[in-house]
N, C-alpha and C positions, 0 to 999 in steps of 0.2 A: 312608599315614597322612594323615588330614585334620585341619584345624584344628577344634578342638572347644571352645575356651575363649572368652573375651571378645574383642571386636574391639580392634584396636590402640589406637584412640582411648579406649575405655573403660579399657584397661589403664593408660594413662598417669595416670589420676586415681583408680584403684581403691584405696580405703582403707576396707576393711570394718570394721564394729564388732565387734571380737574381744574377748570377755570376758577381763578381765585379773585374775589373783588379787590381792587386796588386799595380800598379803604377798610379792609377787614379788621386790621388791628386798631385803626382809628375808631371804627364803629363800636368795638367792644370797650375800648378805653373810655370813650365818651359815654356809652351806656352805663358803665359802672360809676363814672363820675357823677352822672345825673341821678343815680339811684344808690347812694352810698349806704353802707351798713351802719345801723345805729344800735350799739349794744345796750343802750339805756332803754330801748323799747322791748327788750326781751322779758319774757315772763316764764318762770319755771317753777312748777308746784308739784309736790309729791302726790302720787296716786296710791290709794289704798287698794292692794291686790292680795289674793291669797298666797302669793309666791313668797318663798322664804329664802331663796338663794340669790335673788336679785332685787334691786330697788328700781322702781319706775317713776319717772317724772313726766309730766305733761308740759312740753315746751311750746311756746309761741315766740316766733322771732320775725323781724321785719324783712320782707322780701322785696321784690320789684315794687316801686312806688310806695314803699312802706307798708304794703299789704300784709296782714297777719298770716303767717305760714305756720301750720301746726306740725308737731313732730313728737315722737316718743323718745325719751332718753332712758336707756336701760343700762345699769352697771352692776357689777358684783355687789352683793349685799354688804353694806357697811364700809365699802371702799371709799377712802378719802383722796386717793391719788397722790401725785398726778399719774394718770393712766394714759396709755395710747388710746386713740379713738378711731372708730370706723363710722363714717357717714355713709348711709345706704340710701339709694334712690330706687324708686319702685317701677315696676313694669307698667305698660300702657293700660290705663283704665282702672287700676287698682288704687286703694287708699291705704292709709297707715293702719287701719283696722283697730283692734282692741289692745289695751295694754297687756303685754306679755305674749302677744302673738309670735314674736320673733325673739328667741332667747339665745341663739347660738353664740353670737359674738360676745355678749356679756358673760355667758357661761365659760367662754374661753379666756376671760380676763380683760376684755376691752370695754370701754364706754361705747355704747352703740346709739347713734342718733339716726332714727328712721324718719326721713322727710316725707310728709304728705305732698302729693302733686296737685297744684291748684286746679280746681275745676273737675278733677277726676275722682274716682273712688266708688263708682256705682256699677262697674262692669264685672268685678270678681272680688273675692275676699270679704272682709267684714266692714267695708265702708270707709269713706274719707270724711274730712272735717274742714277742708280749706276751699273757700270760694275763689273764683276768678272774676272780680268785679268789672273787668274791662270788656267792652263790647267789640264786635268785629263786623266786617262786611259780609258779603255773600260767601257761604262756605258749604262744603259737603258735611253731612253728619259725621261726628268724630271731632278730633282736635287738630288734625294735620293741616287743614286749610283755613283755620281761623286766623283772620288778619293777614292772609298770605299775599295780599296786594302790595305789601311793603315790608322790608325788614324792621321798620320802626313799629309796626302794629302786629307783627307776627306773634302768635301765641308762645312760641318757644323762646322768644326774646325774654319774656317774663319768667319762664321756667328756668332758663339758664342763669338768670340773675338770682333767682331763688336758690339754685344749686350752689352758686358761688357764696351766697350769704349763709347757707347751711354750714359750710366749712368755718366761716367766721363765727357763727353761733357756737359751734363745737369748741372752738378755741377759747371762747369766753366763759365756758362752763368751769366751775371751780375744781372739778375732779379730773380735768383733761390736761395732759401735757401738750401745749400748743405746737410743740416741735415734732409731735408724732401723731399726725392725723392722716388717715388713709381714706379713700373713697371706693365705693363698690356698688354694683347694681347689675341687674339682668335685663336684657332687651332695652326698653326705653331707659331703664335704670343704668344700663351700660353706656348708652349714649350720653346720659347726664353725667356719668362718671368721667367720660372723656372731656366734656365741657367744663366740669369743675376743675379737673387737673390742668386744663389749658388756660383757664381764666384766673385761677387762684393758685399761685405758686407756694402757698402755705402747705399744699398737699405733698406728702412725702412718698406716697405709693398709691397706685391706681389699679383697680381690678375690674375691668369691664368684661362682663360675660355676654356672649352672643349679642353684641351691641347693635342697637337700632340707631337711626339718624345718621347713617354714614353713606357716603357716595350716592347721593340721591339720584343722579343721572342714570346710574346703572340699576339701582334698586327698583325705581318706579317703572313698571312694565315688565320687569324680569320675573318677579315672583307671582304676580297675579292676585296675591292675597292682601289682606289688610294688615297693618295700617297704611302701608305704602299705596294700597289700592284706592284709598280715599283721594289721593292726589290724582291718580289716573282718572277716577270718575269725575272729579272736578274739571279736569281739562277736557274730558269728553263732552261736557256740557258748555263750559266757558271757553269755547274755541278761540284760538288765536292768542291765548295768554301764556303759552308755554315759556316764552323767553322771560317774561316778567316773573313767573312762578319760580323757575329755576334760578333766576337771579336772586330772589329773596332767599331761597333755600341754601344758596351757597354761603351765606353768612352764618349758617347753623350746621354746616356739614362737618361731622366728626372726622372725616378723612382730611379736611383742611385744618381744623382746630388741633388735631393730634400733633401737628408739627410744632405747636406752641407749648406743648406739655414737656416738662423736663424730668418729672419724677419717674422712677422705674415703674413698669407696668406689667401685669400678668393678664393677658387676654385669653378668651376662649372662643371657639367657634365649633359648629357642627356641620359636617359636609352634606347632610341631608336637610339642612335648615331651609324651609320654604318661606320663612318670614323675614329673616335677615340673612341674605345670601352670603356664604363664606367669603366671596371675593370682596364684598363691601367691608367686611371685618378686616381682611388682610390689607385693604386699601388704607385703613386707619392705622393698623399696627405697623405697616411698612413705612409710614410717614412719621411715626412717633418721634418726638424730639429727644427722648432719652432711651435708656435700656428698655427693651420690650420683648418679653417672651410670649408665646402663645401655645395653648393646649388645644389640640384638635381632637374632636370626638367623631370618628369616621362614620358611624352608623346611627347617629342621633339627629333628630329634627330640632325644633326650637327649644326643647327642654334642655338641651346642652348637657353639661356635666353634672348638674344637680349636686347631691351630697358629695360625690367624688371630687367635684371641683372645689367645693367649700373646704374640704380637708386639705387639698393642695394649697388653697389660698392662705389658710392659717399657718401652715409651715412656711410658705414663701414670705408672708408678711413678718413673721417672727424673725426670719433670717434678715430681712431688710431692716428691722429694728434692732438687730444685733442682740437678739434675745432667744435663748434656746429653751426657755420654759414659759411659765405663765408670765405675761407682760408685767404684772406687779401683784404683790400679795395684798388682799384686802386689809385695810387698816383696822 
C-alpha cells in the first residue's frame, strides 16, 4: 500500500469548503425531539459468565422510534460507582458479540457500554442482536445507501439517534457518574463517536479512531474500496441522482457535525488508510468545535494504532478526567 492522499503538512491545515444544509441543526433538533430517550424503557439484567474480575449486564435501551437496541455493560467486579464510563461504537458490519469479548475499558476501571449497531453484526466478530425494522427504497448491498433518497429515511439517521441515546442510557445506569461519560470507536465506530459528541453535549471526551462517515464528497471515488464504494456503485446504476445523494449525506457528514462538538477529542488516522482517507479524518478534526488532538500513524492502513492507540487513549482520558490512577476503586 502506498500513500495516495495529501502530504502531512497539507493535512494539518486541510479545511475544505463542504456545502452545509441550511437546516442541519434544525434537522437534528427535530429528529431528537421526535424520538426522545425514555429511560423507563431500559432493561438491564446481569449475565452469568466465567469472568471473575468484571461484571457483565445485558442492556436493552430505546433507540430511534423506541426500537430496542442491545448493548453489553461491563464494569469492574463489585464496583458500585459512581465510575466514569466509556460508550463504544462498533466498526462497519460487526455486532456486540459475546459477553466478555471486550474487557479492556472495564479492566482499566471504567464502566464500558458497547452498543450493538442496528441491522449489522453478521460480517465479522461473534454476531449482533439488534434488528432494524425500518424498510428502505432501492439500495446497493450493504448499509450505505439504505434510504438514501432522503435524510428522513436514511439508515444513519436511525443509527445516529441510537448513538445519542446510548450516551443517555449510560448516564442512567446506577454505577455511572453522568458527568464523566466519554465516547470511542474505530472506523464506523469513529464516525458514530463524532455524531454522539456533536448531538449529545453530555459527552465530556471523544476518541474517534480512523473515523468513517466524514467528508463524503472526497471519500466517495477517492478510495475505490468499500464501504464508500457502495455509494459509487449505487450512483453508477442510479444515474442522475448524485445531487440528491450528496444532499442526503451532508446531514450525516462527520466533517460538518464535528463543528457542533465541544468536548475535547483525541483523533487518530493512518497515512496509508485506503478505507478512510486521512484527508477526510483531518477535515473533521480541523473543524472540531473544541480542543482536538490527532495521532498520525504514518505507515499503517485502516488498522490504525490498535493497542498502541488504546494505551494513549487511557492516559489521555484519565488526564481529561483529572485522574492519575484508576478512575475509581471497586466498592
